[in-house]
C-alpha positions in Angstrom: 26.3 -5.4 23.6 26.4 -2.5 21.0 23.6 -1.4 18.4 25.0 -3.5 15.6 24.9 -6.9 18.0 21.1 -6.2 19.0 19.6 -5.1 15.4 21.8 -7.9 13.9 22.2 -5.6 10.8 23.0 -6.7 8.0 26.2 -6.0 5.1 24.3 -3.9 3.2 21.4 -1.7 4.3 17.8 -1.8 3.7 17.2 0.8 1.6 13.9 1.4 2.0 14.6 3.1 5.5 14.2 6.5 4.9 17.2 7.4 6.5 19.5 4.8 3.7 17.1 5.9 1.0 18.4 10.4 1.9 21.7 8.7 2.4 22.0 6.7 -1.0 20.5 8.7 -3.3 20.2 12.5 -0.9 23.7 13.2 -0.2 26.3 15.4 -2.6 28.7 11.9 -2.4 26.4 10.3 -3.5 24.8 12.5 -6.6 26.3 10.9 -8.9 24.0 8.0 -7.9 20.6 9.8 -8.1 21.6 11.9 -11.2 21.7 8.3 -13.6 19.0 6.9 -11.1 17.0 10.1 -13.5 18.9 10.0 -16.7 18.1 6.1 -17.2 14.8 6.7 -15.5 13.2 9.6 -17.3 15.9 9.3 -20.2 17.4 12.2 -20.1 21.4 13.8 -20.0 21.6 15.7 -17.5 24.9 17.4 -16.8 25.0 18.9 -13.5 22.5 18.6 -11.0 22.5 20.6 -7.5 21.0 19.6 -4.3 17.6 22.5 -3.3 16.1 22.4 0.2 13.6 19.8 0.5 10.9 21.8 2.2 8.3 24.0 0.7 6.1 26.4 3.4 3.3 27.7 1.9 1.8 31.0 0.5 0.6 31.7 4.2 0.6 30.5 7.8 -3.1 28.6 7.3 -0.9 26.9 4.2 0.0 23.4 4.8 3.8 23.0 4.1 5.2 20.0 2.0 8.8 18.3 2.4 10.3 16.2 0.0 12.9 13.1 0.4 14.8 14.8 -2.2 14.5 17.2 -4.4 17.7 18.2 -6.9 17.3 20.9 -9.8 19.3 20.8 -13.8 18.9 25.0 -14.3 18.7 23.2 -18.4 16.5 20.5 -17.5 14.1 21.3 -14.7 13.4 20.1 -11.3 12.8 16.5 -9.7 11.8 15.2 -7.0 12.9 11.6 -5.6 9.7 10.3 -2.9 10.2 7.2 -1.3 6.3 5.4 0.3 7.0 2.4 2.9 3.2 2.2 4.3 0.5 2.3 1.8 -1.3 4.9 1.4 -4.5 5.0 -0.2 -3.7 8.8 -2.6 -0.1 8.6 -2.7 -0.5 9.3 -7.1 -3.0 12.7 -5.6 0.1 13.1 -3.3 2.8 13.4 -6.3 0.6 15.6 -8.0 0.4 18.2 -4.9 4.0 18.2 -4.3 4.9 18.9 -8.1 2.6 21.9 -8.0 5.3 23.7 -5.3 8.4 23.8 -7.5 6.2 24.7 -10.2 4.8 27.7 -8.3 8.1 28.2 -6.7 9.4 29.7 -10.3 6.8 32.2 -10.8 8.5 35.3 -10.5 7.4 39.0 -9.3 4.7 41.1 -11.7 4.1 39.5 -14.9 5.0 35.5 -16.8 4.3 33.7 -19.6 3.7 30.5 -17.8 7.3 29.0 -19.5 8.2 27.5 -16.8 11.2 24.8 -16.4 9.9 20.9 -16.0 9.3 19.2 -13.1 10.1 15.1 -12.6 8.5 12.9 -10.2 9.4 9.6 -9.3 8.2 7.6 -6.7 9.7 4.0 -5.3 7.1 2.2 -3.5 7.3 -0.5 -1.2 2.7 -1.2 -1.9 1.4 -1.9 -5.3 0.3 1.5 -6.2 -2.1 0.6 -9.3 -4.2 -3.0 -10.7 -2.2 -2.6 -14.0 0.4 -5.1 -14.7 4.1 -4.6 -14.4 6.0 -2.8 -11.8 6.9 0.6 -12.8 4.5 3.1 -14.2 5.2 6.1 -16.5 2.6 9.1 -16.9 2.4 12.1 -18.3 -0.5 15.0 -19.6 -2.0 13.7 -22.8 -5.2 13.8 -25.1 -7.4 11.2 -24.3 -8.0 9.9 -28.0 -5.2 10.2 -29.9 -3.0 10.4 -27.1 -1.1 13.4 -28.6 1.6 14.6 -25.4 -0.3 18.5 -23.9 3.4 19.2 -22.3 6.6 17.5 -21.3 6.6 19.7 -18.2 5.2 17.2 -15.6 6.0 14.2 -15.8 5.9 10.9 -13.3 7.8 7.2 -12.8 6.4 5.5 -10.1 8.8 2.4 -9.4 6.6 -0.4 -7.2 9.9 -1.5 -5.1 7.3 -4.3 -2.1 5.9 -6.2 -5.2 9.0 -6.7 -7.2 10.2 -10.1 -7.8 12.0 -11.0 -11.0 16.0 -12.1 -10.2 18.3 -11.1 -11.6 18.9 -12.5 -14.8 15.8 -12.1 -15.9 15.9 -8.2 -16.1 15.9 -6.5 -19.1 16.4 -2.7 -18.2 18.0 -0.1 -15.8 14.7 0.6 -14.3 14.7 -3.1 -13.2 17.9 -4.0 -12.4 17.1 -0.9 -10.2 14.6 -1.9 -8.2 16.1 -5.5 -7.9 19.0 -4.2 -5.9 17.0 -1.9 -4.0 14.5 -4.5 -3.2 17.0 -7.3 -1.8 20.5 -5.0 -0.7 19.8 -6.2 3.4 19.8 -9.9 1.9 23.2 -10.3 0.2 25.4 -12.0 2.3 28.2 -11.7 0.1 28.8 -9.1 -2.7 26.8 -10.0 -5.8 27.4 -10.3 -9.5 26.8 -6.8 -11.0 28.1 -8.5 -14.4 30.8 -5.3 -13.7 28.2 -2.3 -14.3 29.8 0.1 -13.2 26.4 2.0 -11.9 25.7 -1.1 -9.4 29.2 -1.6 -8.6 29.3 1.6 -6.7 25.5 1.2 -5.8 26.8 -1.6 -3.4 29.8 0.0 -2.1 27.4 3.3 -0.8 25.7 0.9 0.6 27.5 -1.2 2.5 26.9 -1.0 6.0 30.7 -0.8 6.4 31.4 1.7 4.7 29.3 4.2 6.6 30.6 6.4 8.8 29.6 6.4 12.6 27.2 9.0 12.4 25.6 7.4 9.7 25.1 3.8 11.1 23.9 5.3 14.4 21.4 7.5 12.8 20.5 4.2 10.4 20.6 2.1 13.4 17.9 4.4 15.4 15.5 4.2 12.5 15.8 0.6 12.2 15.2 0.2 16.2 12.2 2.3 15.4 10.6 0.4 12.5 11.6 -3.0 13.7 9.4 -2.0 17.2 6.4 -0.6 14.4 6.8 -3.7 12.5 6.4 -5.8 15.8 3.8 -3.5 17.5 1.3 -4.0 13.6 1.9 -7.6 13.6 0.8 -7.5 17.0 -2.7 -6.0 16.3 -3.0 -8.0 13.5 -2.6 -10.9 15.4 -4.7 -9.4 18.1 -7.5 -8.8 15.3 -7.4 -12.0 13.3 -8.1 -13.7 17.2 -10.8 -11.0 18.0 -13.0 -11.4 14.9 -12.2 -15.4 15.2 -13.9 -14.7 19.2 -17.0 -13.4 16.9 -16.7 -15.8 14.2 -17.0 -18.8 17.2 -19.7 -16.0 19.2 -22.0 -15.7 16.3 -21.6 -19.2 15.1 -22.8 -20.3 18.8 -25.9 -17.9 19.3 -26.4 -19.1 15.5 -27.2 -22.6 17.1 -28.8 -22.1 19.5 -31.4 -19.7 18.4 -31.4 -23.2 15.5 -32.6 -25.5 18.3 -34.6 -23.4 20.2 -36.8 -22.8 17.0 -36.4 -26.9 16.4 -38.2 -27.3 19.5 -41.1 -24.8 19.5 -41.2 -26.4 15.5 -41.9 -29.4 17.0 -43.5 -28.3 19.6 -46.1 -27.1 16.9 -46.0 -29.7 15.2 -46.8 -31.9 18.1 -50.0 -30.1 18.9 -51.3 -29.8 15.7 -50.9 -33.5 15.2 -52.5 -34.0 18.1 -55.8 -32.1 17.2 -56.5 -33.5 14.0 -55.7 -36.9 15.5 -59.1 -35.3 17.8 -60.4 -34.0 14.6 -61.0 -37.5 13.2 -62.3 -39.0 15.9 -65.3 -36.0 16.2 -66.0 -36.1 12.3 -66.0 -40.0 12.6 -69.0 -39.4 15.2 -71.0 -37.2 13.3 -69.8 -33.7 14.4 -69.9 -31.0 12.0 -67.3 -29.3 10.7 -68.2 -26.1 12.1 -68.1 -27.6 16.2 -65.3 -29.6 15.5 -63.2 -26.6 14.4 -65.1 -24.5 17.1 -63.2 -27.8 19.3 -60.2 -27.9 18.7 -58.7 -25.2 16.8 -58.2 -25.8 13.9 -59.6 -23.7 10.5 -63.0 -25.3 9.2 -60.2 -26.0 5.3 -58.3 -28.1 7.8 -61.1 -29.6 9.0 -62.7 -30.3 5.3 -59.2 -31.8 4.6 -59.7 -34.1 6.7 -62.5 -35.8 5.3 
């Protein structure tokens, strides 16, 4: 049985699988798709775009390296980083900031420098909700808190949340929303959807069609798809196991609480019975004319409790 039959691949690849993501937006043959995306997202007109090495070593052997999903460059405009993140990551915004420092420092020449570097644009495609703010498209730049005045245009961030995006095609009002719609729903299309003759999305669909991949691309995609599904199955098993353990712990805790409650109830009942017996004896002794001190000593009640029975 071939891998395609085992995995039951879809008509269109899942672009949130890293191999497919890089095939769609990180290859020379699809560079027009990357260029169009960056132009719309950052409101730019890019004349030329070049893919560059995505691995950035630290300044020393002790420094941490950085490997980007996609990096490209426009000589006229600046540097672009495109990152895809499937699993939720608490400090992804800080990761974006950290990554953006590499193409900045790479522009520093030896000797004197006036710090006039080309801007860096960071685009994050996320499968989770990064912020609590409304919407699934978030734009950030360096601005003055009070007036909103932009300090510099040399660092810009856009985060597009694919996973939480839930609009229907007819409700998408911008290029970015349409892109999110396709990126989320591509693997669910059994047939070619209506793109309303939008040339960009027509070309995106063609590039994302599984049958249009080369044999090597399909094999790489299938291997990664299998790993992703294995990881998902393992995560689901771990989640279910944790839930069962939590339910068991709750049941044991409740059982212990009930047992302790019954024991406490029995102890309280015995104490109340003994107190009632002592009070009954005290009343008889009062009727016989014994003093409060004598009755307290004989029954174990306090003098105040004996006085309260008179």
